[in-house]
N, C-alpha and C positions, 0 to 999 in steps of 0.2 A: 598400499591401497591397490586393490585388484582393478584391472582395466575391464570395462564392460565389453562383452562380445558384440559382434554385429547383430546377432539375433536379439540380444537384450536391448540394444539401442533401437532396433526396429520396433520391438514391442513397446518401448517407452514412447517412441514417436507416434505409434498408432494409438496408444492410450491418450496421449496429449491431444491428438487430432479429434478423437472421439469426445473427449471432455469439451474441447472448444466448439465442436459441432452441437453438442447438447446445450451449451451455454448460448450459442447463437439462436437456437430455437426456443429457448426459455424466455419468458417475459422478465423485464428488469426487476419487478418487485419480487418474483420468485427467486431469482438468482441472489439478490441482495439479502432476502430473508434467510436463505439457506446458508450463505456465507456468515451472516450475523449469528445464526443458530450454532454453526460450528465454532465460531470465535467465542461465543458466550458459554458453550458447553466446555470448551477447553479452560476458560477462565473459572467456571464453576468447579471443575475437577481440581484445578490448581488451588483454588480457595479452600475447598474441602480438605484436600491433602495437607495444605499449609496449616489449617486450623487443627487437623488431627495431630500433625507433628508438633505443633505448638502446645497443644493440650497434653500430649504424651511426654514431651520434655518437661513441662511444668509439673506433671504428676510424678515423674521420676525424681525431679529435683526436690519436690516436697517430701516424697518418701525417703529420699537420701538424707535430707536434713533431719527428719523426725527420727530415723533409725540411728543416725550418727549421735544425736543427742541422747537417745536411749542407751546406746552402747557406752557413751561416756559416763552416764549415771551408773550403769551396771559395773563398769570397771572401778569406779569410785567405791561402790558398795563392796566389791570384792576386795579391794585394798583395805578397806575398813574391817571387813570380815576376817581377812588374814591377820590383821593386827589383833583382833579379839582372840583368834585362835592361838596366836603367839602368847598372849597373856594367859590364856587357859592352859597351854602346854607347860608353862613354867610355874604353875601353882605349887608343885612340891617344894620349890625353893622357899616359899613363904611358910611352909610347915617345917619347923625346926627339927623335929624328930625324923620326918621323912628326908629332909635335906642331909641330916647327919648320917642316915642309913645310906644315902647315895654316896657320901664321901668316905664311908667306912669300907675298909677292905676285908673285914672279918666276916665270916659266914654268919648269916642270920639264922636264928632258931625258928622253929615252926610257928611259935606264938607270934613272933614279930612279923613273919611273912603273912600270917593271917590278918594282922592289923593293917599291913600294907594293902592287902587285897580289899579290905573294907574301904580304905581311903580311896583307892583307885575306882572302886564301884561307885562311891559318892561322886567322884569327878565325872564318871561316865553318865550317871543318871541326872547330873545337874544341868545337862543340856539335852534338848530334844532333837538336835540336828546331827547327832553322832550315830554312826552305824557300827563303829568299832573303836577300841582304844587299846594301844600297846605302849608300855614303857620298858625300855631295855636299860638295866642298871649295869654299867660297864664293870665296876669293881666287884660286884657280887656275881657276875655272869648269870643274872637272873632276869627273866622276862615275865611281867605281870600284865594281864589285860583280858579283854573278851571281844569277840566279833559278833556280828548280827546273828549268826547261826548258833552261837553258844548261849546256853541258858544261865551261866554263871561265870564268875571270874576264874581264870586259869593261870597257873604258875608253872613255869618251866625253867630248868637250869640248863643253859647252853652258853657256850662262849660266843661273845659278840664278835663278828668279823669287821675289821676296819674297812674292808673293801665294799661294804654295803653302799649301793649307789645313793640312797637317800642320805646316808651319813656323809658321803663325800660332797654332795651338793650343799648340804647344810654347812660344811666347813668353808666352802667357797662363797656362800651367800653372805652379804653384809648384815642381813637381819637374822641370820642363823636358822632360816627355815627353807624348805624346798617343797615343791608341789609336783606330784606325779599322777599318772593315771592309776586308777584303783582297779584291783582285780575283781571287785564286787560290781556287778552290772547295775545294782541299785544305787551305787554311790556316785556322787558328783566328781570327787577327786580324793586323792590321798595326800594328807598334809603331815610333814615331818618337821620336828623342831628339836634342836639340841638343848640340853641343860648344862650349863658350864659352871666350873668352880669359880667363885667370885674372886678369890685371891689371885689366881694366875690366868683365868679365862679358858682353862682346858675343859673339854667336854667330859661329863661324868655320866650322862644319860641321854637317850634319844626317845622322844615321844612321837608316835605315829598314830594318826587318827583318820578315819574315813567319814566324810560328811555326806549327808543326803542332798537331793537335788532341789530342795525347797527354795534356795536362793535364786535359782535360775528358772523357776516355774512360772513366772509372770512377766508380762510386758511384751513378749514376742509372739503374739497371736498370728497364726497363719504363716509364720516365717521359720526357716531352718536356721539354727544357731550352732556354732561350734566354738569351743573354748580350748585354747592351746596354752601350754606353759612356755617358759623362756627358751626351752630347747626345741620348740615346734612340735611337741607331742600332743596328740589330741586327748584332752581331758574329758570333754563332754560334748555330745551332740544329740539333738532330738531326731536326727535322721535315722532311717532304718534301712537294713539290707544293703543293696549295692550302692545306694546313694551315700551311705555312711563311708564305704570304702573309697568312693570317688572323692568325697570331701577330704578324707584323711590323706589322700595322695596329692590332690591339687591345691588345697588351700594353704598349707604352710609356706610353700615357695611364693604363692601369690600374695600372701599377707606380708611376709618378711621382706620381699623385694619391692614392695610398694613404697614410693617416697612419701606419698600422702595417703596414709592408711584409711582416712575417713572419707576420701572421695569415692564416689560410686563407680562401679564398672560392671560390665555385662559378662557373666560367666555361664557357660553351658555345662550342665551336669546331668548325665544320663539322658541326653537329648532334650532337656528342658532348660530354657533360658531364665537366669536369675539375675536380679540386681544385687551385687555384692557390696556390702558396706562393712568395713572393719575398723577396729581401733585397738590400741595397745596402751598398757600402763607402764610407765618407766620404772616405778618403784618396785612393783611386784613382778614385772616381766610378762604378765598375762596378756594374751591377745584374744579378742572376741570378734567373731565374724557373724553377720546376719545376712541371710540370703532370702530375698523376696521374689516370688515368681512374677515375671513380667506380665503373665496373663491376668493375675489378680490386680495389677496396676492398670493395665489397659482395659480391663473389663468395664470399669466405670466410665471409660471414654467412649464405649460403643454407643451409648445413648447420645453423648455429645456429638459424635461423628454422624449419627443418623440425623440428628436435628440440624447439623450444619449442612448435610447433603440435601435435606428437604428444604432448608432455607435457600440454598443455591438453586435448587430446581424451581422453586417458586419464583425466585428472581429471574431465572432463565425464561420461564413462561411469560412473565409480565413484560420482560424486555422484548421477547419475540412478538408479543401482541402489539406493544407500542411501536416497534420497528415496522411491523406489517402495516399498521394503520398510517404511520408517517410516510412510508414509501408509497402506499396506495394513494395517499393524499397528494404527494409530490409528483407521482407519475401519471395521475389521471389526465393532466393536460397533454402529456406525450401520447397517451392512448387516443385522446380526441384528435390530436394533430395527425396521427397515423390514419385515422378515418378520413379526415379532410384531404390528406394526400391521395387516398384512394379516389375521392371525388374528383380531384384534379386530373388523375389518370383517366377517368371516364369522361372528361370533357367539361366538367363543372368547375367554376372558379369562385368558391364562397369566400366571404369575409369572416374571419374568426376573431374571437376575443378570449384568450386564455391568460390566466394570471397565476396566483398562488405564490410566485416569487419573481424576482427581477429577471432571472435567466429565462424562465418560460414566457414572461411577457415580451422580452426582446425576441424570443423565438417566434412568438405569434405575430409580432410586427414584421419580422423578416419574411414569414410565410405569406402574409398579406401582400407585401411588396413583390415577392416572387410570383404569386398567383396573378397579380395585376400585370406584371411584366410578361408572363407567359401568355396571358389572354391577349395582350396587345400584340405580341409577336405572332401568335397564331392568326389573329385577324389580319395583320399586315401581310403575312405570307399568303393567306387565302386570297386577299384582294389582289396582291401582286400576281399570284398565279392566275386568277381569273382575268386580270388585265392582259397578262402575257398571252393567254389562250385567245382572248378576243382580238388582240393585235395580230396574232399569227393568222387567225381566220380572215381578218380584214386584209392582211398583206397578201394572202393567197387569192382572195377575191379581186384585189387590185392589180395583181401581176399581169393579168391578161391585157388590159388596156395600156399600161406603160410599155409592155413589150411591143404591142402593135404600133403604138405611137413612136417608139424608138426606131423600129424598122421603117416606118413611113418617113421619119425625118432623115434617115440615112439615104433613102431613095430620092427625096427632094434635094438633099445636098448634092448627090451625084448629078442630078439633072441640072442644078445651078452651075456646077463646075463645067458641065458640057456646054452650057450656054454662056460661058465666059462671065460668070458673076462670082468672083472670089470673095467679095465682102459678104454676099448672101451665104456663100458656102461656109465661111468662117463662123457666122452666127449660128447656122443650122448645126454645124459640127460641135460647137461648144454646148449648144442646147442638148444635143444628143448625148454628149459625154456626161453632162450633169444628170440627164435622165437615167443613164446606165449606172452612175454612182448612187443615185437615190434608191434604185430598186435592188441594190446589193443587200443580201440578207444579213451581213455582219453588223453587230451593234457597236463595235469599236473599230476604229481605223487608226493608222499612224498619223501623227501630226502633219507629216509631209503630204499625205493623201488629202487630208482635210484642207490644207492650205491651197493645194492645186484646185480642188473643187471650188473653194471660195474665190480663187483668182478667176476661174471660168465664169462664175456668177458675176464678179465685178466687171469683167471685160464685156459681158453681155449688157450690163447696165451702162457701161461707157459708150457702147455702140448706140444706145438709145439717148444718152444724156450728153455726149461729147465732153466738152471742157467743164461742164457743171459739176462733175464728180472728180475729185482728186483723192488719191490714196497714198499714204505713207506707211511703209512696213519696216518694223525693227524686229527681226527674228533671230533668236539664239539657235544657230544650226546644230548645236550639240543636242538639241531636244527633239529633233525631227523624227526620231524613231519611237518616241513615246506614244502610247495608245491613248486616244481621246474619244469621247462619244461622237458618233457620226452625225454630221450636219450641225454640230454645236456652234462652231465659229461662223459658218454660213448663215445660221439663223440669227445670230447677233448682228452681223453685217446687214442682213436683209431688213431687220427691224430698224436699224439706224438709217438706211437709205429710204425705207418706206415712210417712216414717221418723222424723219429729220427734215425732209423737203416739204414742209407744210407751212401754210400762212404766207408770210413775206419772204421766206427763205427760198432763194432760187439757185444757190450754189452750195455744195456740201463738200467738206474736207474730212476724210476718215484717217485715223491713226490706229494701226494694228501693231500691238506690242506683245511679243511672246518671250518670256524669260522665266528663270528659276529663282525662287526666293526660299532659301532654306530647303525644306523637303516638299515644297509646294510649287506646282506648275501654274503660272499666272498667264492668262490670255485676256488681254484688255483691248476693247474697241471703244475709241472716243470719237465723237462727231461734234461739229459746231452747228448742229441743226437747231430746230425750234425749242427743244427741251421740254421739261414738264414743270407744272406749277408745284409748289410745296405740298398742297393738299393732294394732288394726284400722285406725287411721289410717295407720300405716306400711305395712300391707298394701295399702291402697287407693292410697296414693301410689306404692308400688312397682309396682303394676299399671300405673299411668299412665306412670311413667318408663320401664318396660321395654316399653311398647307399640311394635309395628312395624306399618307399613301392611299387612303380610300377615296380621296377626292379625284375627280377627272377634270381635265382642262376644258372640256366642253360643257360642264355643268353650269347652271345659271348663277351659282354662287361665285364662280371664278371668272365670269365674263362680264363685260359691260357693253351696253348697247350704244354708248356714245362714241362713235368712231370718227367724228368730224373734228373734234377739238385736238390740239397738239398733245401728244402723249397719251391720250385716253385709251388708245387701242393697243398699247404695248403688249398686253397679255391676252388679247382677244383673237389672234390669228389661230388658224387651225392647228398648227404645231408651234405655238408661241413659247414664250419664256417659261410659262407655267408647266407646259409639257416637258420642256428641257429640264426644268427644276425637278419634276417628277422622275424623269429618267436618271438624273444624277443621284437622287436619294435612294432609288432602287439599286443602282449599279455600285455606288460608292458609300452608301449609308451616310455617316457623318464626316467622311473624308472629302466632301465636295460642297461648294457653296457658290452663290451668285450675289454679287454686290452691285448696286445701282446708285449712281450719283447723277443729278440733273439740275438744271436751272433754266428758267425762261425769261430772265431779265434781259432788257434790250441791250445793255452794255456787256453782258456776259451770259450767253445762252449756249448750252451744251448738254450732251448726254454721254455718260461713261458707264459702260457695262463691263464688269470684271468677272471672269470665270476662274475659280480657284479649285484645283484638282491635286490630289495626292495619289499618284500612280502606285500600283502594287510593287513594282520593281524598277528602281532607278538604275541599278547596276547592270542588269541584263540589257536594258534598252540602250544605255551608253556604250556597253561593250559591242552590241550589234551595230550601233551607228559607227563606231570607230573602225570595225572590220569592213563595213561597206564603204567608208570613206577611203580606206587604204586601197580597196579594189578599184575605186573610181580614180 
């Protein structure tokens, strides 16, 4: 197998790419219809060819059977005919005078020879199939007979030669006769038969006759026939010219070497293909071959072939039409879906309903889910972007006053220190530090920074409340480098102090726990303050669960005007828990949550707010913390 060159490989790859490009640009129904047309065309051609071959084989088989049967009948007739000729040739034996003359070795006189001529003439004219008749009398060296060209019987005296081929064949033949080709072109064959002496079986005469072609003149219409004797000599054929010579050369070996002489085979003679069927007779040794032109056999199949092709073509057209209608029916939802996808690309989000089959129905439902999800994401991103822009504008507008206030506090602190007021200086310094932390532009800070900011806030509250505020901290120092939202812990502590010390509560104890639970950072602030009633707790949790990124913390739907009751204002501060919840959903999506537990019973009153975060990278934060710890 030859290896393809690089140029041929490149050509094949280019052709494959061009075909794939054309298929990508073609609609599904057209591609499927073309493929179906090619497949059906191949099947139609195969079906037509199969039908033609099947019809041809059947026609050849039928012709073979009919010709074989006709050959068997002809050979049987020939055998019977030769038997009749044998009986005819030995008629002189039944004439006592004639038989005695054959046995006598004395020369016959003219009158006796004249009598014999008359008898031979009677024999000759008694049959209509004879063209010539010759009888050679061995003891008399006399030959009497006539040929077709003679007008009367002739007698000649000549010594008979024992080397005569016909005589030798008759001696060897069990039935004492031999068949040879005739020198007369009008004769079918030459038949020779010996007459023997009854007493000892020795030949005393030889009868040779030529018979006409009447016995072979019927039954083989449109066929070439050839008759051969036991030695393979051509006795008769209806072929003319060069075909006769080709048959005389090719057929004997073909017939004699065939194990099954009646089986048909294809033989090419003078450029024409024939169906050859032959047969032989064991008793006479004759072989008869019949050649039928294949064109005459297949000619009747042309109509069948044309009908089969037209039938296949009609089947092809009907199948293509049905395939086209079926594919158009099944792909119509896909075309509609492509149009709806274009609408989604232009900013419209329609609801569609396509069916026709289970797959397209599922595809329609998936498209509706996708369209709804995209619409929601676009709205969420748009609202988040607008909120971010508004927040940046408000932050820029608010930066002037905080910076002025921060600088003013720094000046007042310096003045307090110069007037020997360290307590006042500490309060002002912590307040200034918190001011500077709050105006920092970063949205995320390390947990360590958030804890320091919260501690400053708690110390400021302690300067105001003294021993009324107690704080317990349990911090996992391995988590200090993790990033958390700025002011998140401080906001929870502020709400606990602000709304915990209400009613009869005069002293507050805070517990701040920071630890890791699986892949979640847990920040929990628990106070033993006034707590919230069950109804108010459900209302607060309901506001958090029903929150959408489009809602704002200052909208009337998220705020309550009742600020005097315990826990009523947990979500109503300017940057309350709802704002923190909003920031968490924007920054962490579903990887952050706020949990609230509370009770206002006299024997068990508390509020516990838990912040759950899943930071983006644990490993990097822990590695950074370990390196900083080693340096410290």
